[in-house]
C-alpha positions as CSV (number, residue, x, y, z in Angstrom):
1,M,7.5,-21.8,10.9
2,K,4.0,-20.8,10.4
3,A,2.2,-22.0,7.6
4,L,-1.7,-22.6,6.2
5,V,-2.5,-26.2,6.1
6,Y,-5.3,-27.9,4.0
7,H,-7.0,-30.5,6.3
8,G,-9.7,-32.0,3.7
9,P,-12.5,-30.1,1.7
10,G,-13.6,-27.3,3.7
11,G,-10.9,-27.3,6.3
12,K,-7.5,-25.5,6.8
13,A,-5.8,-24.0,9.5
14,F,-2.8,-21.7,10.2
15,E,-0.5,-23.6,12.5
16,N,3.3,-24.5,13.2
17,R,5.2,-26.6,11.0
18,P,8.7,-27.5,10.8
19,K,10.9,-25.8,8.7
20,P,11.7,-27.5,5.4
21,E,15.1,-28.8,4.6
22,V,17.3,-29.5,1.9
23,E,16.4,-33.3,0.6
24,G,18.1,-33.7,-2.8
25,L,20.9,-32.0,-4.8
26,G,19.0,-29.8,-6.8
27,D,16.6,-28.6,-4.1
28,A,16.7,-24.8,-2.4
29,V,15.1,-23.6,0.5
30,V,13.4,-20.0,-0.1
31,R,12.6,-17.6,2.8
32,V,9.1,-16.4,1.5
33,L,8.8,-12.7,1.5
34,K,5.3,-12.3,-0.3
35,T,2.7,-14.8,-1.8
36,T,-1.1,-15.0,-2.7
37,I,-3.8,-16.9,-3.1
38,C,-4.6,-18.6,-6.3
39,G,-8.3,-19.6,-7.2
40,T,-7.1,-23.0,-7.6
41,D,-6.7,-23.0,-3.9
42,L,-10.3,-22.7,-3.7
43,H,-10.7,-25.4,-5.9
44,I,-8.5,-27.6,-3.2
45,L,-10.8,-26.4,-0.5
46,K,-13.7,-27.5,-2.1
47,G,-12.3,-30.9,-2.9
48,D,-11.7,-30.5,-6.4
49,V,-8.2,-31.4,-6.7
50,P,-7.8,-35.1,-5.1
51,S,-4.1,-35.0,-5.6
52,C,-3.8,-32.8,-2.9
53,E,-4.3,-34.8,0.3
54,P,-4.7,-33.5,3.9
55,G,-1.9,-31.9,5.8
56,R,-0.5,-30.2,2.7
57,V,0.7,-26.5,3.2
58,L,-1.2,-24.7,0.4
59,G,0.4,-22.2,-2.1
60,H,2.0,-22.1,-5.4
61,E,3.1,-18.5,-6.0
62,G,5.5,-16.3,-4.6
63,M,8.7,-14.4,-4.2
64,G,11.8,-14.6,-1.7
65,V,15.6,-14.9,-0.6
66,V,17.3,-18.3,-1.0
67,D,18.1,-19.7,2.4
68,S,20.0,-22.6,1.6
69,V,20.7,-24.7,-1.4
70,G,21.7,-28.3,-2.4
71,A,24.9,-29.1,-3.7
72,G,24.0,-29.7,-7.0
73,V,22.7,-26.0,-7.4
74,S,24.7,-24.1,-9.5
75,G,22.5,-20.9,-10.4
76,F,21.6,-19.8,-7.1
77,K,22.9,-19.1,-3.6
78,P,21.9,-18.1,-0.3
79,G,20.7,-14.4,-0.2
80,D,19.4,-14.3,-3.8
81,R,16.0,-12.7,-4.3
82,V,13.9,-15.1,-6.7
83,L,10.9,-15.5,-8.2
84,I,9.2,-18.7,-7.5
85,S,7.5,-20.6,-10.4
86,C,4.2,-22.4,-9.7
87,I,5.7,-25.1,-11.8
88,S,8.7,-27.2,-11.2
89,A,10.7,-28.5,-13.7
90,C,13.8,-30.8,-14.2
91,G,14.6,-29.5,-17.7
92,K,15.6,-32.7,-18.9
93,C,12.8,-35.5,-18.9
94,R,10.9,-35.9,-22.0
95,Y,8.3,-33.5,-21.0
96,C,10.4,-30.9,-20.4
97,R,12.3,-31.4,-23.5
98,R,9.1,-30.6,-25.3
99,G,8.5,-27.4,-23.1
100,M,5.6,-29.1,-21.2
101,Y,7.3,-28.4,-17.7
102,S,3.6,-29.0,-16.4
103,H,4.1,-32.6,-17.0
104,C,7.8,-32.8,-15.8
105,E,8.1,-36.4,-14.6
106,T,9.4,-35.4,-11.3
107,G,8.3,-31.9,-11.0
108,G,5.0,-29.8,-12.7
109,W,2.2,-28.4,-10.6
110,I,3.2,-30.0,-7.1
111,L,3.8,-27.2,-5.0
112,G,0.9,-26.5,-2.7
113,N,-0.4,-29.7,-4.4
114,R,1.9,-32.9,-4.1
115,I,4.5,-31.3,-1.8
116,D,4.0,-28.2,0.6
117,G,3.7,-24.8,-0.8
118,T,4.7,-21.1,-0.4
119,Q,1.8,-20.1,2.2
120,A,4.4,-20.2,4.8
121,E,7.5,-18.7,6.1
122,Y,9.5,-20.8,4.0
123,V,9.4,-23.5,1.2
124,R,11.2,-26.3,-0.5
125,I,11.8,-26.0,-4.3
126,P,13.0,-29.1,-6.2
127,H,14.9,-28.5,-9.5
128,A,15.8,-24.8,-8.2
129,D,18.0,-24.0,-11.3
130,T,15.2,-24.4,-13.4
131,S,12.2,-23.4,-11.1
132,L,13.3,-20.1,-9.8
133,Y,14.1,-16.9,-11.7
134,P,16.5,-14.4,-10.4
135,A,14.4,-11.4,-9.3
136,P,15.0,-8.5,-11.7
137,E,16.1,-4.9,-10.0
138,G,13.4,-2.3,-10.2
139,V,10.7,-4.7,-10.0
140,Q,8.3,-4.6,-7.2
141,D,8.4,-7.8,-5.1
142,E,4.1,-7.5,-5.4
143,A,4.3,-7.4,-9.2
144,L,6.8,-10.5,-9.4
145,V,4.1,-12.4,-7.6
146,M,2.1,-12.0,-10.4
147,L,4.3,-13.8,-12.4
148,S,4.4,-17.0,-10.5
149,D,1.3,-18.2,-12.1
150,I,-1.4,-15.8,-13.2
151,L,0.3,-14.0,-16.1
152,P,1.7,-17.0,-17.6
153,T,-1.3,-18.9,-17.1
154,G,-3.5,-16.1,-18.8
155,F,-1.4,-15.6,-21.6
156,E,-0.1,-19.5,-22.4
157,C,-3.8,-21.2,-21.5
158,G,-5.6,-18.4,-23.2
159,V,-3.7,-16.4,-25.6
160,L,-1.6,-18.6,-27.0
161,N,-3.5,-21.3,-27.1
162,G,-6.8,-19.3,-28.3
163,K,-4.5,-17.9,-31.6
164,V,-5.2,-14.5,-30.3
165,A,-4.3,-12.3,-33.6
166,P,-4.3,-8.8,-35.0
167,G,-7.5,-7.7,-35.6
168,S,-9.3,-10.8,-34.1
169,S,-12.5,-10.9,-31.8
170,V,-11.8,-12.3,-28.4
171,A,-14.2,-13.2,-25.5
172,I,-13.3,-13.8,-22.1
173,V,-16.1,-15.6,-19.7
174,G,-14.8,-14.5,-16.2
175,S,-12.9,-11.5,-15.3
176,G,-11.4,-12.7,-12.3
177,P,-7.4,-12.5,-11.8
178,I,-7.0,-15.1,-14.7
179,G,-9.3,-13.5,-17.1
180,L,-7.8,-10.3,-16.5
181,A,-4.2,-11.6,-17.0
182,A,-5.4,-12.9,-20.2
183,L,-7.2,-9.4,-21.1
184,L,-3.7,-8.0,-20.2
185,T,-1.6,-10.4,-22.3
186,A,-4.3,-10.4,-25.0
187,Q,-3.4,-7.0,-26.0
188,F,0.3,-7.9,-26.9
189,Y,-1.5,-9.2,-30.6
190,S,-3.8,-6.3,-30.9
191,P,-7.0,-7.9,-31.2
192,A,-9.9,-5.8,-32.5
193,Q,-12.2,-6.8,-30.1
194,V,-11.7,-8.0,-26.3
195,I,-15.4,-8.8,-24.6
196,M,-15.2,-9.2,-21.1
197,I,-18.1,-11.1,-19.6
198,D,-18.7,-11.6,-15.9
199,L,-21.5,-11.1,-13.2
200,D,-19.8,-8.9,-10.9
201,A,-20.0,-5.4,-12.0
202,N,-17.1,-4.1,-10.5
203,R,-14.7,-6.7,-12.2
204,L,-16.3,-5.4,-15.3
205,D,-15.4,-1.9,-14.4
206,V,-11.6,-3.1,-13.8
207,A,-11.6,-4.7,-16.9
208,Q,-12.5,-1.6,-19.0
209,R,-9.9,0.2,-17.2
210,L,-7.5,-2.4,-18.2
211,G,-8.4,-2.4,-21.9
212,A,-11.4,-4.4,-22.6
213,T,-13.4,-3.0,-25.6
214,H,-16.5,-4.3,-24.2
215,V,-18.2,-5.8,-21.3
216,V,-21.0,-8.0,-20.8
217,D,-23.0,-8.3,-17.6
218,A,-23.9,-12.0,-17.2
219,A,-26.5,-11.1,-14.7
220,T,-28.5,-9.8,-17.3
221,G,-29.5,-13.1,-18.5
222,N,-28.6,-12.8,-22.0
223,A,-24.9,-12.4,-22.4
224,V,-24.8,-14.8,-25.4
225,E,-27.2,-12.3,-27.5
226,Q,-25.0,-9.3,-26.5
227,V,-21.9,-10.8,-27.7
228,L,-23.6,-11.9,-30.9
229,A,-24.9,-8.4,-31.3
230,L,-21.3,-7.1,-31.1
231,T,-20.1,-9.3,-33.5
232,D,-22.7,-9.1,-36.0
233,G,-24.3,-12.2,-35.1
234,V,-21.0,-14.0,-36.1
235,G,-19.6,-14.7,-32.6
236,V,-15.9,-14.7,-31.8
237,D,-12.7,-15.9,-33.3
238,T,-11.3,-16.9,-29.4
239,A,-13.7,-17.7,-26.5
240,M,-11.7,-18.4,-23.2
241,E,-13.0,-19.9,-20.6
242,A,-11.8,-18.5,-17.6
243,V,-14.1,-19.9,-14.7
244,G,-14.1,-23.7,-14.5
245,A,-17.8,-24.1,-14.4
246,P,-20.0,-25.9,-16.8
247,A,-22.0,-23.0,-17.6
248,T,-19.2,-21.0,-18.5
249,F,-17.8,-23.6,-20.7
250,V,-21.3,-23.8,-22.6
251,M,-21.3,-20.1,-23.2
252,C,-18.0,-20.3,-24.8
253,E,-19.8,-23.0,-27.4
254,D,-22.7,-20.7,-28.0
255,I,-20.6,-17.6,-28.7
256,V,-17.2,-19.0,-30.9
257,A,-17.4,-18.3,-34.6
258,P,-17.0,-20.8,-37.3
259,G,-13.5,-21.7,-37.4
260,G,-12.8,-20.2,-34.0
261,V,-11.1,-21.7,-30.7
262,I,-12.4,-22.4,-27.3
263,A,-9.6,-22.1,-25.1
264,N,-10.0,-23.5,-21.5
265,I,-8.1,-21.7,-18.7
266,G,-10.3,-22.8,-15.8
267,V,-10.1,-25.7,-13.4
268,H,-13.0,-27.9,-13.8
269,G,-14.2,-30.2,-11.0
270,V,-17.3,-31.5,-12.4
271,K,-18.5,-32.4,-16.0
272,A,-19.2,-29.9,-18.5
273,D,-21.3,-30.7,-21.5
274,L,-19.8,-30.7,-25.1
275,H,-22.6,-29.8,-27.4
276,L,-21.1,-31.9,-30.7
277,E,-24.5,-32.0,-32.2
278,R,-24.1,-28.4,-32.9
279,L,-20.2,-28.0,-33.2
280,W,-19.1,-31.1,-35.4
281,S,-19.5,-29.0,-38.4
282,Q,-18.3,-25.5,-37.4
283,N,-14.6,-26.2,-37.8
284,I,-14.0,-25.4,-34.0
285,S,-10.9,-25.9,-32.1
286,I,-10.9,-26.8,-28.3
287,T,-7.7,-26.6,-26.3
288,T,-6.9,-27.4,-22.8
289,R,-3.7,-26.6,-20.9
290,L,-1.9,-26.6,-17.5
291,V,0.4,-23.6,-17.7
292,D,3.8,-24.6,-18.5
293,T,5.7,-21.2,-17.3
294,V,7.7,-21.5,-20.7
295,T,7.0,-17.7,-21.3
296,T,7.9,-16.3,-18.1
297,P,11.3,-15.1,-19.1
298,M,9.4,-13.1,-21.8
299,L,7.0,-11.6,-19.4
300,L,9.5,-10.5,-16.8
301,K,11.2,-8.6,-19.7
302,T,7.8,-7.1,-20.8
303,V,7.7,-6.1,-16.9
304,C,10.9,-4.7,-16.5
305,A,10.4,-2.7,-20.0
306,H,7.3,-1.3,-18.0
307,R,5.1,-2.5,-20.9
308,L,3.1,-4.7,-18.7
309,D,2.1,-3.8,-15.0
310,P,0.7,-7.0,-13.2
311,A,0.4,-4.9,-9.9
312,R,-2.6,-3.3,-11.0
313,L,-4.3,-6.5,-10.4
314,I,-3.6,-6.3,-6.7
315,T,-6.3,-5.0,-4.3
316,H,-5.8,-6.2,-1.0
317,R,-2.8,-7.0,1.5
318,F,-2.5,-8.8,4.5
319,S,0.3,-10.2,6.8
320,L,0.8,-13.8,7.1
321,D,-0.8,-14.1,10.4
322,R,-4.2,-13.0,8.9
323,I,-4.0,-15.3,5.8
324,E,-7.6,-16.7,6.8
325,E,-8.9,-13.2,6.7
326,A,-7.3,-13.0,3.3
327,Y,-8.9,-16.1,2.0
328,D,-12.4,-15.0,3.4
329,A,-11.7,-11.7,1.6
330,F,-10.6,-13.6,-1.6
331,S,-13.4,-16.3,-1.6
332,R,-16.0,-13.5,-1.3
333,A,-15.1,-11.3,-4.0
334,A,-18.2,-10.0,-5.3
335,A,-18.8,-8.5,-1.6
336,T,-15.0,-7.5,-1.1
337,S,-14.2,-6.2,-4.6
338,A,-10.9,-8.4,-4.4
339,L,-8.8,-9.7,-7.3
340,K,-5.3,-10.6,-6.2
341,V,-4.3,-10.4,-2.6
342,I,-0.7,-10.0,-1.4
343,I,0.2,-11.6,1.8
344,E,3.3,-10.5,3.3
345,V,5.5,-12.8,5.3
């Protein structure tokens, strides 16, 4: 089969790989129909994720059709259309029983990281019964792909961890796909202000169309002052970091109000400064999280009910044999205006 393979920092190649086979009783092999590229894939290519070793097929998002299943799989059969979760969960270990699927002792974020992923014609899914979801009728395949990762990530790591509440003020630093997913799902809770911050004017325009009450162009150099002006000098109740860079984390420290929450969503490859000399007395909470996908069933219901349209985040489409072009477009988002790219297999 054809697959995109990681070959160490800065290296990747589209090449032939053996079709995966069922290895364990709980495995399913899925024929991928649609997949996408995540910002985390770019972090892998930068060398920020040492657990991903050279030779790994990339990708952890997608949907497809079940090709084969292990003898222990009871919830799916060949021919079923399925959503692939970015997190594999056994459902039985001590972490899964606490709802921390991301820390599953035999799963977690392994697709495209510790085992071969979804940017290929076929992918093996461990713990299939608890790591796949039936694809509902009437939902576009492309929209389903957005539920693999970015919608639950923005919601769980940003909105839920950030304690977004009715009438609250929210700032999201980074208006890329994850930041926009947090924007879409923050609106479930009717905050009074959702301020989107980015360097990219196009992404800020998209944010306004998706429901941001205010946008701040960080390229002006006075983003912190603008946010404080919008909040009467107090700062925001929730500051979400959705980039994964030291400067944007510090910006969250600068704009959070006393008693507020800094909710980190971004993947950080280098250290970021924590200014406790300023924050120690401010009753600030700082949260971190790797998405658990425990909210995926609820998010699926909102999409089925047309209360949420994640397909609005899709800007580009490519065939699998053009996946390297897709990476180029996604990695140069400022020039290409790319948000989520769909790769059809």
